[in-house]
C-alpha positions as CSV (number, residue, x, y, z in Angstrom):
1,M,-0.1,0.1,-0.2
2,N,1.3,3.5,-0.9
3,Q,1.8,5.7,2.2
4,Y,1.8,9.2,2.0
5,D,2.4,12.2,4.8
6,V,-0.4,14.1,3.6
7,I,-3.7,13.5,1.4
8,V,-5.8,16.2,0.5
9,I,-9.4,15.4,-0.9
10,G,-10.7,18.4,-2.9
11,S,-8.7,21.3,-4.7
12,G,-10.4,24.4,-3.5
13,S,-9.1,25.8,0.2
14,A,-7.6,22.4,0.5
15,N,-4.6,23.7,-1.7
16,I,-3.5,26.1,1.2
17,V,-2.9,23.0,3.6
18,L,-1.3,21.1,0.4
19,D,1.0,24.1,-0.3
20,A,2.4,24.2,3.2
21,A,2.8,20.5,3.4
22,L,4.7,20.6,0.1
23,E,6.8,23.3,1.6
24,Q,7.9,20.9,4.3
25,G,9.1,18.4,1.6
26,L,6.3,15.9,2.7
27,K,5.2,13.3,0.4
28,C,1.4,14.3,-0.4
29,A,-1.6,13.2,-2.7
30,M,-4.2,15.2,-3.9
31,I,-7.9,13.7,-5.0
32,E,-10.2,16.0,-7.2
33,K,-13.2,14.5,-9.0
34,G,-14.1,17.6,-11.0
35,R,-12.4,20.8,-12.2
36,F,-9.6,22.1,-10.2
37,G,-9.7,25.1,-8.0
38,G,-13.1,24.1,-5.9
39,T,-16.7,25.4,-5.9
40,C,-15.5,29.1,-5.9
41,L,-13.6,29.1,-8.9
42,T,-15.5,26.8,-11.0
43,R,-19.2,27.2,-10.3
44,G,-19.7,29.7,-7.4
45,C,-18.6,33.0,-6.1
46,I,-16.0,34.1,-9.1
47,P,-17.8,33.5,-12.1
48,T,-21.2,34.8,-10.8
49,K,-19.4,37.6,-9.5
50,V,-18.3,38.3,-13.4
51,M,-21.9,38.5,-14.0
52,V,-23.1,40.3,-11.2
53,T,-20.7,43.0,-11.8
54,A,-22.2,43.4,-15.5
55,A,-25.6,43.5,-13.8
56,D,-24.6,46.2,-11.2
57,Y,-23.4,48.5,-13.8
58,I,-26.8,48.1,-15.9
59,R,-28.5,49.2,-12.8
60,E,-26.0,52.0,-12.0
61,I,-26.5,53.5,-15.5
62,D,-30.4,53.2,-15.5
63,G,-30.1,55.6,-12.3
64,L,-27.6,58.1,-13.6
65,S,-30.1,60.6,-15.1
66,K,-31.2,61.4,-11.3
67,I,-27.8,62.8,-10.9
68,G,-27.7,64.7,-14.2
69,V,-26.0,61.9,-16.6
70,D,-28.0,61.1,-19.7
71,V,-26.9,58.1,-21.2
72,A,-28.9,55.6,-23.5
73,P,-30.5,52.7,-21.8
74,A,-27.9,50.1,-21.2
75,S,-28.0,46.4,-22.1
76,M,-26.0,43.1,-21.2
77,N,-23.7,41.8,-23.9
78,W,-24.2,38.3,-23.1
79,E,-21.5,37.0,-25.5
80,T,-18.7,39.2,-23.6
81,V,-20.0,38.3,-20.0
82,S,-20.0,34.6,-21.2
83,R,-16.4,34.8,-22.7
84,R,-15.1,36.4,-19.2
85,V,-17.0,33.9,-17.2
86,W,-15.4,30.9,-19.0
87,Q,-12.2,32.7,-18.9
88,K,-12.1,32.6,-15.1
89,I,-13.5,29.1,-14.8
90,G,-10.7,28.3,-17.5
91,E,-8.2,29.1,-14.9
92,S,-9.1,25.5,-13.3
93,N,-6.5,24.3,-16.0
94,D,-4.0,26.4,-14.4
95,V,-4.4,25.0,-11.1
96,L,-4.1,21.4,-12.3
97,A,-0.8,22.3,-14.3
98,Y,0.5,23.8,-11.3
99,F,-0.1,20.9,-9.1
100,K,1.0,18.2,-11.7
101,A,4.6,20.1,-11.7
102,M,5.2,19.6,-8.3
103,E,7.6,17.2,-7.0
104,N,6.5,14.9,-4.1
105,L,2.9,15.4,-5.3
106,D,0.7,12.6,-6.7
107,V,-2.7,14.0,-8.2
108,Y,-5.4,11.6,-8.5
109,Q,-8.4,12.6,-10.9
110,G,-11.3,10.8,-10.0
111,T,-13.9,9.9,-7.1
112,G,-11.9,9.2,-4.0
113,Y,-13.5,7.1,-1.1
114,F,-12.5,5.2,2.0
115,T,-12.3,1.7,2.0
116,R,-11.5,1.5,6.0
117,E,-10.2,3.8,8.5
118,K,-7.8,6.2,6.9
119,V,-7.3,4.0,3.8
120,L,-8.4,5.7,0.5
121,Q,-9.0,4.4,-3.2
122,V,-10.0,6.4,-6.4
123,A,-12.3,5.6,-9.0
124,L,-10.3,7.4,-11.7
125,K,-11.7,9.2,-14.7
126,D,-10.1,6.7,-17.1
127,G,-12.6,4.0,-15.7
128,T,-9.9,2.2,-13.7
129,L,-9.4,1.9,-9.8
130,S,-6.2,3.0,-8.1
131,E,-4.4,0.9,-5.6
132,E,-5.5,1.6,-2.0
133,F,-3.1,4.2,-0.1
134,T,-3.0,6.0,3.2
135,A,-1.5,8.8,5.2
136,N,-0.7,10.1,8.5
137,K,-2.9,13.3,8.0
138,I,-5.7,13.3,5.8
139,F,-7.7,16.5,4.9
140,I,-11.2,16.5,3.7
141,A,-12.5,19.4,1.9
142,V,-15.0,18.0,-0.7
143,G,-17.3,21.0,-0.6
144,S,-21.2,21.0,-1.1
145,R,-23.8,20.9,-4.2
146,T,-27.1,22.1,-4.7
147,N,-29.8,20.3,-2.7
148,V,-32.2,19.1,-5.2
149,T,-35.7,19.0,-3.4
150,S,-37.9,16.9,-6.0
151,F,-41.7,17.5,-6.4
152,D,-44.2,16.0,-9.2
153,G,-42.7,16.5,-12.8
154,L,-39.3,18.0,-12.0
155,E,-37.3,15.5,-13.5
156,E,-39.2,15.2,-16.7
157,A,-39.5,19.1,-17.2
158,G,-35.8,19.4,-16.4
159,Y,-33.9,22.3,-14.3
160,V,-30.5,24.1,-14.0
161,T,-28.4,24.4,-10.8
162,S,-25.4,26.4,-10.0
163,E,-23.3,23.3,-10.8
164,T,-25.2,22.6,-14.3
165,L,-25.7,26.3,-15.1
166,F,-21.8,26.5,-15.2
167,G,-21.3,23.3,-17.0
168,D,-23.2,21.8,-20.0
169,K,-26.4,23.8,-19.4
170,Y,-24.9,27.2,-19.7
171,P,-27.4,29.2,-21.6
172,K,-26.2,30.7,-25.1
173,K,-28.2,33.6,-24.3
174,P,-30.5,35.0,-21.4
175,Y,-33.4,32.9,-20.7
176,K,-36.8,34.8,-21.9
177,S,-38.1,33.9,-18.6
178,L,-36.8,32.1,-15.4
179,V,-38.3,30.8,-12.5
180,I,-35.8,30.8,-9.4
181,L,-36.8,28.4,-6.4
182,G,-35.0,29.7,-3.2
183,G,-34.7,33.2,-1.9
184,G,-31.2,33.0,-0.2
185,P,-28.0,34.4,-1.4
186,I,-27.8,32.1,-4.7
187,G,-31.1,32.9,-5.6
188,T,-31.5,36.5,-5.0
189,E,-27.8,37.1,-6.6
190,F,-29.3,35.1,-10.0
191,A,-32.2,36.8,-10.0
192,H,-30.3,40.3,-10.1
193,V,-28.2,39.0,-12.7
194,F,-30.8,37.6,-15.3
195,A,-33.2,40.4,-14.7
196,A,-30.6,42.9,-15.8
197,A,-29.8,40.6,-18.8
198,G,-33.5,41.3,-19.7
199,T,-35.1,37.9,-18.5
200,Q,-38.5,37.9,-16.9
201,V,-37.5,36.7,-13.4
202,T,-39.9,35.1,-10.7
203,L,-38.1,34.4,-7.4
204,V,-39.8,32.0,-5.4
205,Q,-39.2,31.7,-1.5
206,R,-40.7,28.9,0.7
207,N,-40.3,31.2,3.8
208,T,-41.8,34.5,5.0
209,R,-39.0,36.8,3.8
210,L,-36.0,36.9,1.7
211,L,-32.4,36.3,3.0
212,I,-33.9,35.0,6.4
213,K,-30.4,34.8,8.0
214,E,-30.1,38.5,7.5
215,D,-31.8,41.2,10.1
216,E,-35.3,41.4,9.5
217,E,-35.2,45.1,8.5
218,I,-32.5,44.1,5.7
219,S,-34.8,41.4,4.4
220,A,-37.8,44.0,4.2
221,Q,-35.7,46.3,2.3
222,I,-34.3,43.7,-0.2
223,L,-37.7,42.9,-1.0
224,K,-38.8,46.2,-1.8
225,D,-35.6,46.5,-3.9
226,L,-35.9,43.4,-6.1
227,R,-39.8,44.3,-6.8
228,R,-38.6,47.6,-7.8
229,L,-36.3,46.1,-10.4
230,G,-39.2,44.2,-12.0
231,I,-38.6,40.9,-10.2
232,N,-41.8,38.8,-9.5
233,V,-40.9,37.9,-5.9
234,L,-43.3,35.3,-4.3
235,L,-43.0,34.3,-0.6
236,N,-44.7,31.3,1.5
237,Q,-44.8,29.2,-1.7
238,L,-44.3,25.5,-2.0
239,P,-43.7,24.0,-5.2
240,I,-45.7,21.2,-5.8
241,A,-45.8,20.3,-9.6
242,V,-44.4,21.2,-12.9
243,R,-45.5,20.4,-16.4
244,L,-44.5,20.8,-20.0
245,E,-46.9,23.2,-22.1
246,N,-46.3,24.6,-25.4
247,G,-42.5,24.7,-24.9
248,E,-42.7,26.3,-21.2
249,K,-42.5,24.7,-17.9
250,V,-45.7,25.5,-16.0
251,L,-45.1,25.5,-12.3
252,T,-47.8,25.1,-9.7
253,F,-47.4,26.4,-6.0
254,S,-49.3,26.3,-2.8
255,D,-49.5,29.1,-0.5
256,K,-48.1,27.7,2.9
257,I,-50.6,29.9,4.8
258,T,-53.7,30.0,2.6
259,S,-53.2,26.7,0.8
260,E,-54.3,28.7,-2.4
261,T,-52.5,27.7,-5.7
262,C,-51.2,29.6,-8.6
263,E,-49.2,29.0,-11.6
264,V,-45.9,30.6,-13.2
265,R,-44.7,29.9,-16.5
266,A,-41.1,30.2,-17.7
267,E,-38.6,29.1,-20.2
268,E,-36.2,27.5,-17.3
269,I,-36.2,26.7,-13.8
270,L,-33.1,27.3,-11.7
271,L,-32.9,25.5,-8.3
272,A,-31.2,27.5,-5.5
273,S,-33.0,25.8,-2.5
274,G,-30.1,25.3,-0.4
275,I,-27.0,22.8,-0.4
276,R,-26.0,19.4,0.8
277,P,-22.7,18.0,1.6
278,N,-20.6,15.8,-0.9
279,T,-20.0,13.2,1.6
280,E,-21.7,10.5,0.5
281,L,-19.4,9.9,-2.2
282,L,-16.6,9.4,0.6
283,H,-18.1,6.2,2.0
284,L,-17.6,7.3,5.5
285,E,-19.6,4.3,6.7
286,N,-16.4,2.5,6.3
287,T,-14.7,4.7,8.9
288,S,-15.5,6.1,12.4
289,I,-15.8,9.7,11.4
290,I,-19.1,11.1,12.8
291,T,-21.3,13.2,10.8
292,D,-24.8,14.7,11.5
293,S,-28.3,13.3,10.0
294,R,-27.6,15.4,7.1
295,G,-23.9,14.2,6.4
296,W,-22.1,17.3,7.6
297,I,-18.9,16.2,9.1
298,H,-18.4,17.0,12.8
299,T,-15.2,19.0,13.5
300,N,-14.0,21.0,16.6
301,E,-12.5,24.2,16.7
302,F,-9.0,23.0,15.3
303,L,-11.1,21.3,12.6
304,E,-10.1,17.8,13.9
305,T,-12.7,15.0,13.3
306,N,-13.2,12.2,15.8
307,V,-10.7,10.1,13.8
308,D,-7.1,10.8,14.9
309,G,-5.3,12.2,11.8
310,I,-8.2,13.3,10.0
311,W,-9.4,17.1,9.6
312,A,-12.2,18.3,7.6
313,F,-12.9,22.1,6.6
314,G,-15.0,24.3,4.1
315,D,-18.6,23.5,3.2
316,V,-18.4,20.0,4.4
317,N,-18.3,20.6,8.1
318,G,-21.6,22.5,7.8
319,E,-20.6,25.6,9.6
320,A,-20.7,28.4,7.1
321,P,-20.5,27.8,3.0
322,F,-18.1,30.6,2.2
323,R,-14.8,30.5,0.5
324,H,-13.4,33.0,2.9
325,K,-14.5,30.6,5.9
326,A,-13.0,27.8,4.2
327,N,-9.6,29.6,3.6
328,Y,-9.8,30.8,7.3
329,E,-10.0,27.4,8.3
330,A,-7.4,25.9,5.9
331,E,-4.8,28.5,7.1
332,I,-5.5,27.8,10.8
333,V,-4.6,24.2,9.9
334,A,-1.6,25.0,7.9
335,Y,-0.4,27.3,10.7
336,N,-0.8,24.5,13.4
337,L,0.5,21.8,11.7
338,F,3.0,22.8,9.3
339,G,4.2,26.1,10.7
340,E,7.0,26.6,13.2
341,H,4.8,27.3,16.0
342,K,4.5,25.8,19.5
343,Q,1.2,24.2,20.4
344,Q,0.6,26.8,23.0
345,D,0.4,29.2,19.9
346,W,-1.8,27.4,18.0
347,R,-4.9,29.2,16.4
348,W,-8.6,28.0,16.5
349,A,-11.5,28.7,14.8
350,R,-14.4,30.7,15.9
351,Y,-17.6,31.3,13.8
352,D,-19.5,34.0,15.7
353,L,-18.0,36.6,13.4
354,V,-18.0,35.1,9.8
355,P,-18.7,37.9,7.5
356,V,-21.6,37.2,5.2
357,V,-22.0,39.3,1.8
358,T,-24.8,38.6,-0.8
359,F,-24.2,40.3,-4.1
360,T,-27.7,41.0,-5.2
361,H,-28.7,44.5,-6.1
362,P,-28.2,46.3,-3.8
363,E,-25.4,44.7,-2.0
364,V,-26.4,43.0,1.4
365,A,-23.7,42.3,4.2
366,H,-23.4,41.6,7.9
367,V,-21.2,40.4,10.5
368,G,-22.4,39.2,14.0
369,L,-25.9,38.9,15.7
370,T,-28.8,40.3,14.2
371,E,-31.2,42.4,16.6
372,Q,-33.5,39.3,16.8
373,Q,-30.6,36.8,17.8
374,A,-29.2,39.4,20.2
375,I,-32.3,39.6,22.0
376,Q,-32.9,35.7,21.9
377,L,-29.3,35.5,23.7
378,G,-30.5,37.7,26.5
379,Y,-28.8,40.9,25.6
380,E,-30.2,44.2,26.6
381,I,-29.5,46.2,23.3
382,V,-29.5,49.2,21.6
383,T,-29.7,49.8,17.8
384,A,-29.2,52.6,15.3
385,K,-29.5,53.0,11.6
386,H,-28.1,55.7,9.4
387,H,-28.9,56.0,5.9
388,Y,-26.7,56.4,2.8
389,S,-28.9,59.9,2.1
390,S,-27.8,61.3,5.4
391,T,-24.2,61.6,4.1
392,A,-22.7,63.9,1.4
393,K,-21.6,61.0,-0.7
394,G,-24.7,59.2,-0.5
395,F,-26.4,62.3,-1.9
396,A,-24.0,62.4,-4.3
397,L,-24.7,58.7,-5.4
398,G,-28.3,60.0,-5.9
399,F,-30.0,59.1,-2.6
400,D,-32.4,61.4,-1.4
401,P,-34.0,61.3,2.2
402,G,-37.1,59.5,2.0
403,D,-36.2,57.3,-1.1
404,E,-37.9,53.9,-1.0
405,H,-34.5,52.3,-2.2
406,D,-32.2,54.4,0.3
407,G,-29.2,52.3,1.6
408,F,-28.6,52.1,5.3
409,V,-26.4,50.6,8.0
410,K,-27.7,49.2,11.3
411,I,-25.6,48.7,14.6
412,V,-26.7,46.3,17.3
413,V,-24.7,46.9,20.7
414,D,-24.7,45.5,24.0
415,K,-26.1,48.3,26.3
416,K,-24.2,47.4,29.3
417,T,-20.7,47.2,27.7
418,N,-21.1,49.2,24.5
419,A,-19.6,45.9,22.6
420,I,-20.8,45.7,18.8
421,L,-22.9,42.7,18.7
422,G,-23.6,43.1,15.0
423,I,-23.6,45.2,11.9
424,H,-25.9,44.9,9.0
425,L,-25.6,47.1,5.8
426,I,-27.6,47.2,2.5
427,G,-26.5,49.7,-0.3
428,P,-23.6,50.1,-2.8
429,Q,-20.3,48.6,-1.9
430,A,-21.7,47.3,1.5
431,S,-19.0,44.5,1.1
432,I,-16.2,47.1,1.5
433,L,-18.2,49.2,4.1
434,L,-18.3,46.0,6.3
435,Q,-14.8,45.4,6.4
436,P,-13.6,47.8,9.2
437,F,-16.1,46.4,11.5
438,I,-15.1,43.0,10.9
439,N,-11.6,43.7,12.0
440,L,-12.9,45.9,15.1
441,M,-15.0,42.9,16.3
442,N,-12.0,40.6,16.0
443,A,-9.5,42.6,17.8
444,G,-8.5,42.0,21.2
445,E,-8.5,39.0,23.4
446,T,-10.6,35.8,22.6
447,K,-10.9,32.8,24.9
448,L,-10.9,29.5,23.2
449,T,-14.3,28.3,22.9
450,P,-14.7,24.3,22.5
451,I,-16.7,23.4,19.3
452,N,-18.3,19.6,19.6
453,E,-16.4,18.8,23.0
454,H,-16.7,15.2,22.1
455,I,-13.9,15.7,19.5
456,A,-10.7,15.9,21.5
457,S,-7.3,14.5,20.8
458,K,-4.7,14.6,23.5
459,A,-3.2,18.1,22.3
460,V,-6.6,19.7,22.2
461,K,-7.6,18.4,25.7
462,E,-4.6,19.9,27.0
463,L,-5.3,23.2,25.2
464,R,-8.7,23.4,26.5
465,A,-7.6,22.7,30.0
466,S,-5.3,25.5,29.7
467,R,-7.9,28.1,29.3
468,M,-5.6,29.5,26.4
469,T,-6.4,32.8,25.1
470,R,-5.3,34.8,22.0
471,Y,-4.8,38.5,21.6
472,L,-5.1,40.2,18.0
473,D,-3.3,43.4,18.4
474,P,-5.3,46.0,16.3
475,H,-2.1,47.7,15.5
476,S,-0.5,44.7,14.2
477,V,-0.3,43.3,10.5
478,K,-1.5,39.9,12.1
479,S,-4.7,41.1,12.8
480,I,-5.0,41.4,9.1
481,G,-3.7,37.9,8.5
482,E,-6.0,36.3,11.0
483,T,-9.4,38.1,10.2
484,M,-11.8,36.9,7.5
485,T,-12.4,39.1,4.5
486,P,-15.6,38.6,2.4
487,H,-14.7,36.8,-0.9
488,P,-14.8,37.9,-3.7
489,S,-14.7,41.7,-2.4
490,L,-12.4,44.7,-3.2
491,S,-11.6,44.6,0.4
492,E,-9.1,41.8,-0.4
493,V,-7.2,44.5,-2.2
494,I,-6.0,46.0,1.2
495,M,-6.5,42.8,3.5
496,W,-4.4,40.4,1.3
497,V,-1.4,42.9,1.4
498,E,-0.2,41.0,4.5
499,Y,0.8,38.0,2.3
500,Y,3.2,40.0,0.4
501,L,5.5,40.8,3.4
502,G,7.3,37.5,2.7
503,G,7.2,36.2,6.3
504,K,8.8,39.3,7.4
505,H,6.1,39.8,10.3
């Protein structure tokens, strides 16, 4: 059996760990079943933001007359946008070439799975099986995919997901009409993109509001904003059937409150109704690795699983499905295991300050607790709001007091301590405006807080018992490197400068 020092399963954020291991001269293996670069590069945040940016400019141009700039109505050049989308996705080939050229690295292209504890095999793309192999350290970062909730007629009618849209079902031109099932970040971003491209969009949400993890005031505002853009938003609707009729897909929905039904016709259906982990492909039943009932792998604050020598991070541990969170976890693992750091200097993960940005129109962003969450946790709070129109720059951008689409920031503060509990924004460049608050809220002393206490290696037991703390000096460049930055956002231009210091810090 082939013995490696390190095996990584996945080629997204896992690349951070793999690079660190290779720098140590360790013998490594990488397993990837699809395009190299992970969800973000090949079918997620990066190609969608290429589309979103084009859509943003169309909306901005539409509003220029208010500030004294008269231009012809803008339209999306789908061919140019598509070329740029596939240009970025094509960088997957560069990732593959980069790793194939590495010494001490074997690249397995196929579906990897466990045959027994810490032993893997790969069903290779050429139809053959690899030999079994193992490693002292195995890192699982296989990501997630769209959760397809089936209903009557769906398979016969057909549909697209974010995976197939950036695959063999990419449209040669914008759809004439589109029904999007799901009012979360993916659904609202695609609604913005296709509406700006001229598609008649219907956005259907099961819940009482859009972006249900956002503050209620933010959800209410984005509903107004999307409807103002001509998007037909339906709330509290359950899909019960779809049929083909005269070249269109006719969907029937039932209102969760009244049970009344309605029909919507569209050229295509886009499913954006949540995600599920890719863990079933790993055959974890052949191991002792603990998952929850849906397949998300349990990990602790050091990203360990319950099996010694196996770590998991990224979407697959179910904490937050964002590339910046996955990179944050991968950097912690690389720092602790492959950096020259003593055990008492190890870093650990915390998930109370994961920044979230939805690149719909306008942008929505937050970090920390919503007003409702803070109250439920027992905080005595005060809140405040400030609108874009109340600032000189906001007025210059075209926001007037009382505008229904006026952007705003909302702050949630602990009344007793004045600590910032949460920041919530909706408006232009919310992703950039959020970053100072992310840094502020992460600065200072943090106590190690156990996650999944039942997962504890000997080292972790010692660290927990020591009641260790970590201090992030807001004046130190380390506070940049250890703070999450929403991806992809322009905040990365300033936050990633730390990586170009060449280890001098």
